[in-house]
MILUM-397424 format. One record per residue (C-alpha): y, x, z. Coordinates in pm, whole numbers. Layout:
{c2 Y; c1 X; c3 Z}
...
This chain:
{c2 3143; c1 -6976; c3 2045}
{c2 3077; c1 -7112; c3 2393}
{c2 3009; c1 -6761; c3 2524}
{c2 3342; c1 -6646; c3 2378}
{c2 3523; c1 -6931; c3 2554}
{c2 3355; c1 -6850; c3 2884}
{c2 3445; c1 -6485; c3 2842}
{c2 3809; c1 -6565; c3 2768}
{c2 3823; c1 -6803; c3 3064}
{c2 3673; c1 -6540; c3 3292}
{c2 3926; c1 -6280; c3 3175}
{c2 4207; c1 -6527; c3 3238}
{c2 4078; c1 -6609; c3 3587}
{c2 4030; c1 -6241; c3 3672}
{c2 4385; c1 -6164; c3 3559}
{c2 4525; c1 -6443; c3 3775}
{c2 4317; c1 -6331; c3 4074}
{c2 4427; c1 -5966; c3 4039}
{c2 4791; c1 -6075; c3 4009}
{c2 4771; c1 -6296; c3 4320}
{c2 4580; c1 -6028; c3 4514}
{c2 4854; c1 -5776; c3 4430}
{c2 5135; c1 -6015; c3 4523}
{c2 4974; c1 -6106; c3 4857}
{c2 4834; c1 -5773; c3 4975}
{c2 5089; c1 -5529; c3 4832}
{c2 5345; c1 -5593; c3 5111}
{c2 5077; c1 -5611; c3 5381}
{c2 4924; c1 -5271; c3 5306}
{c2 5262; c1 -5113; c3 5235}
{c2 5401; c1 -5222; c3 5571}
{c2 5088; c1 -5122; c3 5761}
{c2 5077; c1 -4775; c3 5602}
{c2 5440; c1 -4679; c3 5548}
{c2 5639; c1 -4856; c3 5820}
{c2 5408; c1 -4933; c3 6114}
{c2 5269; c1 -4664; c3 6342}
{c2 5049; c1 -4872; c3 6576}
{c2 4763; c1 -4875; c3 6327}
{c2 4468; c1 -4648; c3 6250}
{c2 4640; c1 -4526; c3 5933}
{c2 4846; c1 -4272; c3 6127}
{c2 4528; c1 -4096; c3 6242}
{c2 4358; c1 -4106; c3 5903}
{c2 4668; c1 -3992; c3 5715}
{c2 4701; c1 -3697; c3 5948}
{c2 4336; c1 -3607; c3 5884}
{c2 4394; c1 -3614; c3 5509}
{c2 4705; c1 -3396; c3 5542}
{c2 4503; c1 -3143; c3 5741}
{c2 4230; c1 -3145; c3 5476}
{c2 4477; c1 -3088; c3 5194}
{c2 4643; c1 -2797; c3 5373}
{c2 4323; c1 -2645; c3 5513}
{c2 3982; c1 -2735; c3 5359}
{c2 3808; c1 -2631; c3 5680}
{c2 3948; c1 -2952; c3 5833}
{c2 3668; c1 -3138; c3 5654}
{c2 3458; c1 -3046; c3 5956}
{c2 3648; c1 -3317; c3 6149}
{c2 3517; c1 -3593; c3 5920}
{c2 3174; c1 -3468; c3 5817}
{c2 3013; c1 -3785; c3 5953}
{c2 3256; c1 -4027; c3 5778}
{c2 3399; c1 -3849; c3 5471}
{c2 3418; c1 -4152; c3 5239}
{c2 3773; c1 -4277; c3 5292}
{c2 3936; c1 -3933; c3 5347}
{c2 3770; c1 -3816; c3 5023}
{c2 3924; c1 -4104; c3 4822}
{c2 4272; c1 -4058; c3 4969}
{c2 4265; c1 -3677; c3 4942}
{c2 4140; c1 -3694; c3 4582}
{c2 4421; c1 -3933; c3 4484}
{c2 4684; c1 -3723; c3 4660}
{c2 4561; c1 -3410; c3 4483}
{c2 4509; c1 -3560; c3 4138}
{c2 4837; c1 -3754; c3 4126}
{c2 5038; c1 -3497; c3 4326}
{c2 5168; c1 -3767; c3 4559}
{c2 5228; c1 -3787; c3 4932}
{c2 4938; c1 -3883; c3 5155}
{c2 5077; c1 -4221; c3 5259}
{c2 5112; c1 -4318; c3 4893}
{c2 4754; c1 -4206; c3 4826}
{c2 4642; c1 -4417; c3 5124}
{c2 4831; c1 -4716; c3 4986}
{c2 4683; c1 -4686; c3 4637}
{c2 4336; c1 -4640; c3 4789}
{c2 4370; c1 -4959; c3 4992}
{c2 4510; c1 -5161; c3 4704}
{c2 4223; c1 -5038; c3 4489}
{c2 3968; c1 -5140; c3 4750}
{c2 4139; c1 -5477; c3 4801}
{c2 4133; c1 -5545; c3 4427}
{c2 3769; c1 -5436; c3 4407}
{c2 3687; c1 -5678; c3 4690}
{c2 3862; c1 -5960; c3 4504}
{c2 3661; c1 -5885; c3 4188}
{c2 3329; c1 -5866; c3 4377}
{c2 3404; c1 -6199; c3 4549}
{c2 3503; c1 -6346; c3 4212}
{c2 3170; c1 -6241; c3 4062}
{c2 2967; c1 -6391; c3 4346}
{c2 3179; c1 -6707; c3 4357}
{c2 3097; c1 -6767; c3 3991}
{c2 2730; c1 -6687; c3 4055}
{c2 2689; c1 -6893; c3 4373}
{c2 2904; c1 -7184; c3 4250}
{c2 2807; c1 -7212; c3 3881}
{c2 2937; c1 -7570; c3 3866}
{c2 3254; c1 -7492; c3 4058}
{c2 3597; c1 -7558; c3 3920}
{c2 3819; c1 -7277; c3 3794}
{c2 4035; c1 -7287; c3 4106}
{c2 3726; c1 -7222; c3 4320}
{c2 3677; c1 -6884; c3 4152}
{c2 4037; c1 -6784; c3 4227}
{c2 4131; c1 -6956; c3 4552}
{c2 3807; c1 -6902; c3 4744}
{c2 3811; c1 -6519; c3 4714}
{c2 4173; c1 -6522; c3 4834}
{c2 4084; c1 -6751; c3 5124}
{c2 3789; c1 -6533; c3 5226}
{c2 4015; c1 -6223; c3 5222}
{c2 4279; c1 -6394; c3 5439}
{c2 4062; c1 -6578; c3 5694}
{c2 4081; c1 -6489; c3 6063}
{c2 3944; c1 -6639; c3 6383}
{c2 4106; c1 -6963; c3 6497}
{c2 4323; c1 -6804; c3 6767}
{c2 4398; c1 -7113; c3 6974}
{c2 4448; c1 -6900; c3 7286}
{c2 4740; c1 -6707; c3 7136}
{c2 5000; c1 -6922; c3 7318}
{c2 4823; c1 -6840; c3 7647}
{c2 4760; c1 -6464; c3 7623}
{c2 4977; c1 -6367; c3 7320}
{c2 4672; c1 -6210; c3 7152}
{c2 4578; c1 -6289; c3 6792}
{c2 4309; c1 -6023; c3 6754}
{c2 4180; c1 -5882; c3 7082}
{c2 3892; c1 -6075; c3 7237}
{c2 3795; c1 -6240; c3 6909}
{c2 3553; c1 -6101; c3 6654}
{c2 3781; c1 -6031; c3 6363}
{c2 3713; c1 -6147; c3 6009}
{c2 3996; c1 -5968; c3 5831}
{c2 4206; c1 -5698; c3 5995}
{c2 4467; c1 -5487; c3 5818}
{c2 4517; c1 -5195; c3 6057}
{c2 4201; c1 -4997; c3 5982}
{c2 4153; c1 -4833; c3 5640}
{c2 3776; c1 -4790; c3 5651}
{c2 3685; c1 -5150; c3 5736}
{c2 3884; c1 -5270; c3 5434}
{c2 3721; c1 -5012; c3 5207}
{c2 3376; c1 -5114; c3 5334}
{c2 3402; c1 -5484; c3 5246}
{c2 3337; c1 -5489; c3 4870}
{c2 3029; c1 -5273; c3 4915}
{c2 2903; c1 -5486; c3 5205}
{c2 2921; c1 -5802; c3 4993}
{c2 2734; c1 -5639; c3 4705}
{c2 2464; c1 -5492; c3 4930}
{c2 2419; c1 -5819; c3 5119}
{c2 2362; c1 -6037; c3 4813}
{c2 2132; c1 -5782; c3 4651}
{c2 1927; c1 -5773; c3 4973}
{c2 1918; c1 -6153; c3 4989}
{c2 1798; c1 -6162; c3 4628}
{c2 1519; c1 -5917; c3 4705}
{c2 1406; c1 -6128; c3 5000}
{c2 1355; c1 -6431; c3 4775}
{c2 1183; c1 -6231; c3 4499}
{c2 1473; c1 -6222; c3 4258}
{c2 1427; c1 -5903; c3 4061}
{c2 1719; c1 -5697; c3 3934}
{c2 1736; c1 -5444; c3 3655}
{c2 1710; c1 -5073; c3 3726}
{c2 2086; c1 -5012; c3 3670}
{c2 2170; c1 -5284; c3 3924}
{c2 1929; c1 -5129; c3 4175}
{c2 2089; c1 -4792; c3 4112}
{c2 2433; c1 -4947; c3 4167}
{c2 2316; c1 -5095; c3 4497}
{c2 2171; c1 -4762; c3 4614}
{c2 2502; c1 -4593; c3 4528}
{c2 2693; c1 -4862; c3 4716}
{c2 2467; c1 -4813; c3 5020}
{c2 2518; c1 -4435; c3 5017}
{c2 2894; c1 -4440; c3 4968}
{c2 2967; c1 -4735; c3 5198}
{c2 2766; c1 -4580; c3 5480}
{c2 2970; c1 -4262; c3 5441}
{c2 3284; c1 -4478; c3 5468}
{c2 3160; c1 -4666; c3 5776}
{c2 2800; c1 -4737; c3 5882}
{c2 2897; c1 -5051; c3 6072}
{c2 2740; c1 -5295; c3 5826}
{c2 2423; c1 -5118; c3 5724}
{c2 2311; c1 -5063; c3 6085}
{c2 2304; c1 -5443; c3 6118}
{c2 2162; c1 -5532; c3 5777}
{c2 1866; c1 -5292; c3 5800}
{c2 1701; c1 -5447; c3 6108}
{c2 1793; c1 -5800; c3 5996}
{c2 1641; c1 -5752; c3 5651}
{c2 1337; c1 -5589; c3 5807}
{c2 1274; c1 -5886; c3 6037}
{c2 1331; c1 -6135; c3 5755}
{c2 1095; c1 -5943; c3 5526}
{c2 822; c1 -5942; c3 5791}
{c2 859; c1 -6319; c3 5835}
{c2 840; c1 -6375; c3 5459}
{c2 529; c1 -6160; c3 5426}
{c2 366; c1 -6329; c3 5726}
{c2 414; c1 -6665; c3 5554}
{c2 268; c1 -6523; c3 5230}
{c2 598; c1 -6548; c3 5044}
{c2 668; c1 -6288; c3 4780}
{c2 961; c1 -6048; c3 4814}
{c2 1085; c1 -5756; c3 4608}
{c2 979; c1 -5496; c3 4862}
{c2 1018; c1 -5207; c3 4620}
{c2 1384; c1 -5287; c3 4564}
{c2 1445; c1 -5335; c3 4937}
{c2 1303; c1 -4994; c3 5016}
{c2 1435; c1 -4790; c3 4724}
{c2 1782; c1 -4947; c3 4684}
{c2 1871; c1 -5020; c3 5045}
{c2 1645; c1 -4888; c3 5320}
{c2 1573; c1 -4535; c3 5195}
{c2 1932; c1 -4429; c3 5106}
{c2 2065; c1 -4595; c3 5423}
{c2 1820; c1 -4423; c3 5657}
{c2 1888; c1 -4091; c3 5486}
{c2 2265; c1 -4112; c3 5549}
{c2 2233; c1 -4267; c3 5896}
{c2 2008; c1 -3987; c3 6014}
{c2 2261; c1 -3731; c3 5894}
{c2 2549; c1 -3919; c3 6057}
{c2 2368; c1 -3956; c3 6389}
{c2 2300; c1 -3582; c3 6406}
{c2 2657; c1 -3498; c3 6303}
{c2 2820; c1 -3743; c3 6549}
{c2 2603; c1 -3729; c3 6860}
{c2 2528; c1 -3357; c3 6867}
{c2 2629; c1 -3301; c3 7230}
{c2 2559; c1 -3446; c3 7573}
{c2 2924; c1 -3556; c3 7607}
{c2 2899; c1 -3835; c3 7350}
{c2 2617; c1 -4083; c3 7305}
{c2 2532; c1 -4450; c3 7260}
{c2 2508; c1 -4644; c3 7585}
{c2 2407; c1 -4997; c3 7683}
{c2 2719; c1 -5132; c3 7850}
{c2 2754; c1 -5511; c3 7821}
{c2 3110; c1 -5641; c3 7767}
{c2 3270; c1 -5309; c3 7867}
{c2 3468; c1 -5272; c3 7544}
{c2 3543; c1 -5637; c3 7469}
{c2 3641; c1 -5724; c3 7826}
{c2 3876; c1 -5425; c3 7840}
{c2 4115; c1 -5587; c3 7594}
{c2 4090; c1 -5959; c3 7665}
{c2 3945; c1 -6242; c3 7869}
{c2 3809; c1 -6580; c3 7756}
{c2 3539; c1 -6400; c3 7558}
{c2 3296; c1 -6690; c3 7518}
{c2 3560; c1 -6932; c3 7392}
{c2 3706; c1 -6669; c3 7161}
{c2 3361; c1 -6594; c3 7024}
{c2 3312; c1 -6960; c3 6934}
{c2 3657; c1 -6973; c3 6774}
{c2 3568; c1 -6665; c3 6570}
{c2 3256; c1 -6823; c3 6420}
{c2 3391; c1 -7179; c3 6413}
{c2 3353; c1 -7253; c3 6041}
{c2 3012; c1 -7087; c3 5985}
{c2 2885; c1 -7255; c3 6303}
{c2 3019; c1 -7597; c3 6202}
{c2 2888; c1 -7591; c3 5845}
{c2 2550; c1 -7457; c3 5958}
{c2 2517; c1 -7730; c3 6221}
{c2 2610; c1 -8015; c3 5989}
{c2 2387; c1 -7888; c3 5707}
{c2 2098; c1 -7759; c3 5917}
{c2 1826; c1 -7880; c3 5676}
{c2 1993; c1 -7711; c3 5379}
{c2 2047; c1 -7401; c3 5592}
{c2 1673; c1 -7361; c3 5650}
{c2 1621; c1 -7328; c3 5274}
{c2 1907; c1 -7079; c3 5222}
{c2 1796; c1 -6715; c3 5232}
{c2 2154; c1 -6588; c3 5212}
{c2 2271; c1 -6796; c3 5508}
{c2 1970; c1 -6711; c3 5723}
{c2 2008; c1 -6341; c3 5645}
{c2 2385; c1 -6356; c3 5708}
{c2 2333; c1 -6516; c3 6049}
{c2 2059; c1 -6270; c3 6144}
{c2 2274; c1 -5975; c3 6037}
{c2 2568; c1 -6114; c3 6234}
{c2 2344; c1 -6151; c3 6542}
{c2 2293; c1 -5775; c3 6534}
{c2 2666; c1 -5715; c3 6470}
{c2 2770; c1 -5936; c3 6761}
{c2 2506; c1 -5777; c3 6983}
{c2 2639; c1 -5430; c3 6909}
{c2 2997; c1 -5547; c3 6970}
{c2 2932; c1 -5703; c3 7310}
{c2 2651; c1 -5486; c3 7444}
{c2 2696; c1 -5128; c3 7317}
{c2 2957; c1 -4855; c3 7358}
{c2 2990; c1 -4483; c3 7310}
{c2 2969; c1 -4277; c3 7626}
{c2 3220; c1 -4023; c3 7747}
{c2 3579; c1 -4010; c3 7629}
{c2 3506; c1 -4246; c3 7336}
{c2 3391; c1 -4536; c3 7551}
{c2 3693; c1 -4757; c3 7474}
{c2 3723; c1 -4662; c3 7106}
{c2 3529; c1 -4978; c3 7024}
{c2 3350; c1 -4838; c3 6720}
{c2 3061; c1 -5080; c3 6756}
{c2 3305; c1 -5373; c3 6747}
{c2 3345; c1 -5308; c3 6373}
{c2 2984; c1 -5419; c3 6325}
{c2 3072; c1 -5763; c3 6457}
{c2 3376; c1 -5784; c3 6230}
{c2 3212; c1 -5679; c3 5904}
{c2 2903; c1 -5895; c3 5959}
{c2 3122; c1 -6195; c3 6041}
{c2 3323; c1 -6131; c3 5724}
{c2 3005; c1 -6140; c3 5515}
{c2 2880; c1 -6447; c3 5707}
{c2 3210; c1 -6623; c3 5642}
{c2 3182; c1 -6547; c3 5268}
{c2 2820; c1 -6667; c3 5256}
{c2 2911; c1 -6980; c3 5455}
{c2 3198; c1 -7053; c3 5215}
{c2 2968; c1 -7044; c3 4913}
{c2 2704; c1 -7245; c3 5100}
{c2 2958; c1 -7507; c3 5212}
{c2 3118; c1 -7559; c3 4870}
{c2 2771; c1 -7600; c3 4721}
{c2 2732; c1 -7907; c3 4944}
{c2 3046; c1 -8070; c3 4805}
{c2 2874; c1 -8280; c3 4539}
{c2 2965; c1 -8310; c3 4174}
{c2 3156; c1 -8639; c3 4178}
{c2 3311; c1 -8707; c3 4516}
{c2 3285; c1 -8508; c3 4841}
{c2 3131; c1 -8692; c3 5136}
{c2 3334; c1 -8777; c3 5448}
{c2 3126; c1 -8520; c3 5640}
{c2 3219; c1 -8249; c3 5389}
{c2 3588; c1 -8339; c3 5417}
{c2 3577; c1 -8321; c3 5796}
{c2 3431; c1 -7970; c3 5785}
{c2 3688; c1 -7866; c3 5523}
{c2 3985; c1 -7984; c3 5730}
{c2 3847; c1 -7915; c3 6076}
{c2 3644; c1 -7599; c3 6005}
{c2 3737; c1 -7405; c3 5693}
{c2 4112; c1 -7459; c3 5663}
{c2 4199; c1 -7367; c3 6026}
{c2 4063; c1 -7016; c3 5960}
{c2 4278; c1 -6991; c3 5647}
{c2 4589; c1 -7123; c3 5822}
{c2 4543; c1 -6875; c3 6108}
{c2 4490; c1 -6603; c3 5848}
{c2 4825; c1 -6681; c3 5687}
{c2 4995; c1 -6675; c3 6029}
{c2 4825; c1 -6343; c3 6114}
{c2 4932; c1 -6203; c3 5777}
{c2 5297; c1 -6279; c3 5853}
{c2 5257; c1 -6153; c3 6211}
{c2 5124; c1 -5814; c3 6095}
{c2 5409; c1 -5768; c3 5848}
{c2 5686; c1 -5865; c3 6089}
{c2 5554; c1 -5683; c3 6397}
{c2 5456; c1 -5322; c3 6462}
{c2 5130; c1 -5438; c3 6620}
{c2 4806; c1 -5604; c3 6511}
{c2 4657; c1 -5739; c3 6835}
């Protein structure tokens, strides 16, 4: 009987979350795709149109076929225009992200209240950097490391898979074994998400490798078989293919060029970096002892260190130098870090009454990101710009 009640409650919560996700993100994605042209959707939609009219156009996206495949398949199967297929694809990915966050909220906060399982996923999906410098330079995105951006289709599609892969990897690093179907699901998520955008996996792989070495050196058991078979092997397979398909000429390559991309769009980079990671930094500092015992937080920080390093230090040579493709690594790793920090922080709340320290972090750390996210949401709908 108790299991039936829990099941009914979960179905109710999921229904509410899907409804709220649709209400909030329907207008945002519709405006970005159908009415605004200063976004990356214009480029991707044109690619999909070319593919539908001439299959040989697939050669343009052989390294990143994931998102074009979803949009083209929807356009073909439903006989709808490309922009509508793009919209349905994004709403599907946004809903999937909400469901994945719901699942991990329930898992990471087993004693949490019902509203935690609904409100926290929405907050994580809306959060942005605390853009205090916006009155000075009129920039809400450039110069910061983004947490949630709405102008790029592939970064949105990547997020649900990144969350799933991250928590499965964290489980493996603390010897939590999963069933074969779950491992298979993770391997599939690694393969498909890397074909959408490799920005997350190129950070998680070295971070997980370093963490695994540290665990083994301290004689702590890990699920090495799962790490290799579900994450490392499929990721390396796809990354090798993508590297050969992308950097197959002397004109384009990966170069070490500190701050070239980030400094091109904004100043005040150090301050904006701190404002980007404000909540994870604050909660980690105040709960440093608990942090040391949290595999998920340590892995999230280590993965973000690689993402931030790529963002600030690397670029693509030649005509793609200011495309900023390595900046996406900083954004997706910060998104996962923010999610992990949210679960970690709300686990410190206490069962009866939150401590004054917890309340200070809530009001001074967590909520400013959410408030700025709401402002950025309105800004992106009302303006034909995202930066």
